[in-house]
C-alpha positions in Angstrom: 119.6 44.7 75.2 119.9 41.4 73.4 119.2 41.5 69.7 116.7 39.0 68.5 118.0 36.6 65.9 116.2 36.8 62.6 113.8 33.9 62.2 114.9 31.2 59.8 113.0 31.0 56.7 111.2 27.7 56.4 111.5 26.5 52.8 108.4 24.6 51.8 109.3 21.4 49.9 108.4 21.7 46.2 105.5 19.5 45.3 106.6 16.5 43.3 105.5 16.9 39.7 104.4 13.6 38.2 105.2 13.2 34.6 102.2 13.5 32.4 101.1 10.4 30.6 100.4 10.8 26.9 98.9 7.4 26.5 98.9 4.0 28.3 97.9 0.7 26.7 97.6 -2.7 28.5 99.4 -5.4 26.6 99.2 -8.4 28.9 97.9 -9.6 32.3 99.0 -12.4 34.7 96.9 -13.8 37.5 93.8 -12.8 35.6 90.6 -13.0 37.7 92.4 -12.7 41.0 92.2 -9.9 43.6 95.6 -8.7 42.6 96.4 -9.3 38.9 99.7 -8.1 37.5 99.3 -6.0 34.4 101.9 -5.2 31.7 101.3 -1.8 30.1 103.0 0.3 27.5 103.3 3.9 28.6 104.3 7.0 26.7 105.0 10.3 28.6 104.7 13.7 27.2 108.1 15.4 26.3 109.8 12.0 26.2 110.3 10.1 23.0 110.9 6.8 24.7 108.3 4.2 25.4 108.2 2.4 28.8 106.9 -0.9 30.0 105.0 -0.7 33.3 104.7 -4.0 35.3 102.4 -3.4 38.2 100.1 -5.1 40.7 96.5 -4.0 40.6 93.9 -4.2 43.4 90.4 -5.4 42.6 87.5 -3.4 44.1 83.8 -2.8 43.3 82.0 0.3 41.9 78.7 1.5 43.1 76.9 -1.0 40.9 78.9 -3.9 42.2 81.0 -4.3 39.1 84.7 -5.1 39.3 87.2 -2.3 39.0 90.9 -2.4 39.4 93.2 0.3 40.9 97.0 0.4 40.3 99.1 0.0 43.5 102.6 1.1 44.3 103.9 -2.4 43.9 105.5 -2.3 40.4 108.2 -0.8 38.3 109.0 0.6 34.9 111.8 0.3 32.4 112.3 1.3 28.8 110.7 -0.7 26.1 114.1 -1.0 24.5 115.5 -2.8 27.5 112.4 -4.9 27.8 112.8 -6.2 24.2 116.4 -7.1 25.0 115.3 -9.2 28.0 112.5 -10.9 26.1 114.7 -11.6 23.1 117.3 -13.2 25.4 115.1 -15.4 27.5 112.0 -16.2 25.5 111.9 -19.9 24.6 111.0 -20.7 21.0 107.9 -22.9 20.8 109.5 -26.3 20.2 106.5 -28.5 21.1 104.9 -28.5 17.7 107.9 -28.1 15.4 109.5 -31.1 13.8 112.7 -32.2 15.6 114.7 -32.2 12.4 113.9 -28.6 11.9 114.6 -27.6 15.5 118.0 -29.2 15.0 118.7 -27.4 11.7 117.0 -24.1 12.0 116.5 -22.9 15.6 120.1 -21.9 16.4 120.1 -19.8 13.2 116.8 -18.2 14.2 118.2 -17.2 17.6 121.2 -15.5 16.1 119.1 -13.6 13.5 120.2 -15.6 10.5 116.6 -15.8 9.2 117.3 -16.6 5.5 119.6 -19.5 6.4 117.1 -20.8 8.9 114.4 -21.1 6.2 116.8 -22.6 3.8 117.9 -25.3 6.3 114.3 -26.1 7.1 113.4 -26.9 3.5 116.7 -28.7 2.9 115.7 -31.0 5.8 112.3 -31.6 4.1 114.1 -32.4 0.8 116.6 -34.7 2.4 113.9 -36.7 4.2 111.8 -36.9 1.1 114.7 -38.2 -1.0 115.5 -40.9 1.6 111.9 -41.9 2.0 111.3 -42.8 -1.7 114.9 -43.9 -2.4 115.6 -41.2 -4.9 119.0 -40.4 -6.3 121.1 -37.4 -5.2 120.4 -35.9 -8.7 116.7 -35.8 -8.0 116.1 -32.5 -6.2 113.6 -29.7 -5.5 110.2 -29.4 -7.1 110.7 -32.3 -9.6 111.4 -34.6 -6.6 108.2 -33.4 -4.9 106.2 -33.9 -8.0 107.5 -37.5 -8.3 106.9 -38.4 -4.6 103.4 -36.9 -4.5 102.1 -37.3 -8.1 98.3 -37.4 -7.7 98.0 -40.8 -9.5 101.3 -42.6 -9.1 103.3 -40.9 -6.4 104.8 -43.5 -4.0 103.8 -41.3 -1.0 100.4 -40.2 -2.3 97.4 -41.2 -0.2 95.3 -42.7 -3.0 92.2 -42.9 -0.8 91.9 -39.1 -0.9 89.7 -37.5 -3.6 91.8 -36.7 -6.7 91.2 -33.0 -6.3 92.8 -33.2 -2.8 95.7 -35.2 -4.0 96.4 -32.6 -6.7 96.0 -29.8 -4.2 98.5 -31.2 -1.8 101.1 -31.9 -4.5 100.7 -28.3 -5.7 100.9 -27.0 -2.1 104.1 -28.8 -1.3 105.7 -27.9 -4.6 104.6 -24.3 -4.4 105.8 -23.9 -0.8 109.2 -25.3 -1.7 109.5 -23.2 -4.9 108.3 -20.0 -3.2 110.0 -20.2 0.2 113.2 -22.3 -0.3 114.3 -21.5 -3.9 114.7 -17.7 -3.4 116.9 -18.3 -0.4 119.1 -20.6 -2.5 119.6 -18.2 -5.4 119.5 -14.6 -4.0 119.6 -12.5 -0.8 116.1 -12.4 0.8 115.4 -9.8 3.4 113.1 -11.1 6.1 112.4 -10.7 9.9 111.9 -13.2 12.6 108.1 -13.5 12.1 108.4 -14.1 8.4 111.1 -16.7 8.8 109.2 -18.5 11.6 106.1 -18.7 9.5 108.0 -20.3 6.7 109.6 -22.8 9.1 106.2 -23.8 10.4 105.1 -24.6 6.9 108.2 -26.8 6.3 107.6 -28.5 9.7 104.0 -29.3 8.7 105.1 -30.8 5.4 107.8 -32.8 7.0 105.3 -34.4 9.4 103.2 -35.4 6.3 106.3 -37.1 4.8 106.9 -39.0 8.1 103.4 -40.3 8.2 103.2 -41.2 4.5 103.4 -44.9 3.7 105.5 -45.8 0.6 103.8 -48.0 -1.9 
């Protein structure tokens, strides 16, 4: 009598356990208004200290009341927020269209390499150099006294005398204050700042430099 072979045990595949999402926040969207927008979301999973960036195509549909709703599709991918920041930091183009070209030349390379204090210093040095050249000042005339001379409310060679006196005084104070508050500390001591703080100061210097360019010497 032939012995029957024992039946092989069939191992059921273990169900795939999806990681549980602790929170998900949409941070940007491309192709907005289309049937398949691409959404950028920040995702945090439970039992994982890392944050992830999810870039995914969504499909537009309609609910029972005819309102738009969007469902995530399988077309997408995730990677850590840390890696995402590296990519953005490497390939993001600084906004050059509204920054004065003298400042782009002097400061942007420093910004890109994280030398924020030096970037601010060079931006305001560009302003000071242009101002000295514009009014024919000597090399000994520097800083706030130079600005006060150029934009004196009543007799400054670059002052727009057609403006009300209160506005002439306000602009003179604004330029001198910006120079003294933003540039001087970088000249005399170490100043700790991040990219945003440095860029905000550089935008101020750019705005003032454009005013100098437009000013007509009397």
